[in-house]
N, C-alpha and C positions, 0 to 999 in steps of 0.2 A: 239512600243516594239515589239520585233520578238521572236518567238519561237525557240525551239531546242539547241542544245549544250549540255555541261555537266554542272554540278551543281558546285556552288562556293565551295571555301576551306573552311574548318572547322578552328575553333581556336577561341581565345578571350582573354580577361583580365585574369591573373592568369591561363595561360593555361599548365603549368608545372602540370604533373602528381602527383606531390609531394604535399602531403596535408600541409596547413598553420594550425596547432592547434589553437584555440582560447584560451585566458586566461583561461576560465572554464574548459579546459580539464585538466589542473592540478588539479582540486578541486575534480573531480570523482563523481560528483553529480549524483545520482541515477535517473533514469526514475521515475516521479512522478506517483502517484497512477492514475491508469486507463491511464496513457500516455498523460494526458491532464491538462493544466492550464489555467484557466479562470479569468481574472480579468475584472468583470464586466463593459461594456462600454469603456475599456480601450485596452485589447489585449488578444489573445489567443496563447498559445503555444502548438502544438502537436509533440509528441514524439513517433516514430514507436517502434513496440514491442522489435527490436532488438537492440535500443539504450541501451549502457551499462555505458555511463558517461566517457568512457575513449578512444573510437574510434570517430576521428573526422566525423561528419556526414555532407552531402550537408543540405544546408538551402533554403527553398523556402519560399519567402515572398510576400504575396498576400493582394493587396489593394481592398476594397470593392467599388461598385458603389454607386452614390447618394441614399439616403432612403432605401439603403440595409442594412441587418443587419451585425454584425461583423463576423458572421459565412457564409457569403457568399459564399467566395472563399473556405473556408473550405469544405463546401459541395459539392462544384463543382469539387473539387480535390479528393474526396473519391474514392475508388475502383479504384485506379490507382497505379503506382508506386510512385508517389508523396506521397501518404498516408503511402507507407510500406516502403520506402526508404529515405525519407527525414525528417528532422525536419522543421515544418512549423510554421511561425510567421503570425500572422493576426492582425494588428492594427485596432484600430477603431478613425475613425475622431471624434472632437469634436463637429461639426452639422452635419447636413444631407450629406453634400459634403466635400471633402478634401479642406484645404485652404493653398496654396504655397506662401511663403516659411514657414510660421510661423510653420505649423504642421510638416515639415521635422525636424527642430532643436529643436522643443518643445515638440514632441511625438515621431516621428518614429526613430529619433537618441535615444531617451531615452529607448524605447522599445528594438532595436536592439542592444544597447551597454550592456544592462541588460543581454539579452540573452547570448551574446557570452562572456560575464563575468563570468556566472555562470554554463555554460553548453557547452558540447564539439561540436564546430562546425568547420568545415573546412573553412577557410576564404578564400580560393581559388575556392570555388563551392557555392557561394551564387548566387540565381537566383530569377529573379523578374516577378511578372504577376499582372495584375489588369484590371478591366472591368470599362469602362466609366470613371467617376471622377477618379476612382481608376488608371486608364491607364494613365489618364492625368497628374496625379501626378507622375507616375513612369517615364514617358516622362518628366516631367519637371525637375526630379532629375537628371537622365541620360544626361540632355541637359545643366548641371551646373557642371563645373570641380570639385568645393568643395565636392557637396553632391555626385557626382558619385564616387569619390575617397574613399569617407567614406564607401560605401558599396561595391565597387569593384566587381559589377555585373560581372558573368562570362558568362552570355546569359539571354535575357529577351524575355518576350512574351505578350506585352500590347495587348488588345482587344478594339478596338473604342476609341483610344485616339485622340489627336490633335498635330498639328506641333507647337511646341516651339522652332524652330530654330535648328542650330547645335547640333547633337549628339556627346557626347564624346565617341571616338571609337577608334580603331574597336571594335565592340561589336557585336555578333552573336544574331540575331533576329528572331523570327517568329511573324510577325505583322500581325493582322486579322482585318477587317471591313467590313461590309455588302457592296454590291454593291451600294445600294442608302440609306446608312443610313440617316433617316430624322431627327434623333438628332444632325447630323453633316453635315445639310444644304445639305443633300442628296449626300453628298459625298462619295467616296470610300477608301478614306485613302491614296492615291497616293502622298500626298504632305508629309506625315509622312515617307513613304517608300523612296522618294527622299532624305530625310536626313540621312538615314541609308545607302543608296548607295554612299553618300558622304563620310560620315564616316567611312564606310568599305571598302574605296577605290577600289570601283567595276569600272573596266576597261571599262565595256560595260552595256548597258541597253537591253541585250539579257538574256534570260531566258530559263529554262527547264520548260514546264509545268507539272502539276500533283504533286505529293508529294514525288516522288522518294522512298527513303527509307522508308518513313512513309505512303506509300499507304495503307497499311492495317489498319491504324489509322483512315482513312475516308471512307473506303469501308461500304455499307449498312447504311451510315449515312442518318437518315430522320429527318425532322424538325417536330416541335409540330403538323403541319397540317397533316403530315403523306407522306409529299411528299419528294422525293429523293432530297438531297443537292449537289449542284456542289461547292466544297471547293474553287476553283478557285484559286490554289496555284501555286506561281511562285518562282523557286528556281533560283537567278541570277548568271549568269556566271562572272568569271574574278573579285571575291571579293575577299579580304583579310580573311574573314571570312564568315560563311554561313549567307545569307541573303535572307530570305522567305517571301512573301507578300501573303496572301490568302483574296482575294476579293471575299467573299462567297454570295451564294444567299438565306441563311436561314432567314426567315422573323420575325423569333422570336423577342420577346419584344412587343407584341401587334401590329405586322406588321411593326415595324419601322426599321426592319434589324439592330438593335442597340444592339441585346443581345449577350449572349455567344453562339455561334454556336456549333451545335450538335456534330462536330467533334474535338472540340479545346481541350476538356480533354485529350483524347488518343493522339492526335498529338503533344501537350504540352510537355507529358509526354515522348513521343518517343524522342521528339527534346532536351530535357533537359538530357535524359539518355545519349545522344551521348556526353555529356560533363562532366558526373558524374563519 
């Protein structure tokens, strides 16, 4: 792969700027007390202070990693525009890790369908993220035509997923994985990235290094060890929609390079905000 050139195009599923109000918008359901609904062991809904029950809000769906609590991604997205400007939904797996496909139809559909039926969500602005097992679940969803259509993700940002074959696209993506993720066979995620290059109709494997408009999201990012982190981001040229792969060197997660890198929350917020 070669450096240089201009960044890829922007766009994605449901790219019209016109909101698609969910059925819940007609109910005008008020923001719950403290802006949070927790059904222990099942799901969390978070509503920003500006949620009024009538204005369609973008939705962030976050899937936790194996053996992590239901509020893992909730905590990781605090103090960002995802907390203040999005409704957020965090389902909980039945066991330690996610099971595909049973928990898509048996759990995630149920939680998502309940949310959009009773609260005001813009169905043209549904975003997805996840870490490890949660990223794998997200990757499996968007690699299946039926499941991908149900959620109609506008953009996704999986962290440390796996390759599950062809992605249903085009679909804007910010994909992150450590340069030598020992939980993924010391892989860097290039196989997953290749699926997005195909789905997003990228005509070249050339890319622009750095993080372009999102550079400030990465500046001064330091690992838990205190060392400066190289995000290793590549924005591919000639793509129908924005396609970014960040092969980073943050050793977090006990030195496995499998964690949520220090730059990801800010970078993800900047990325999703371009589609919001």
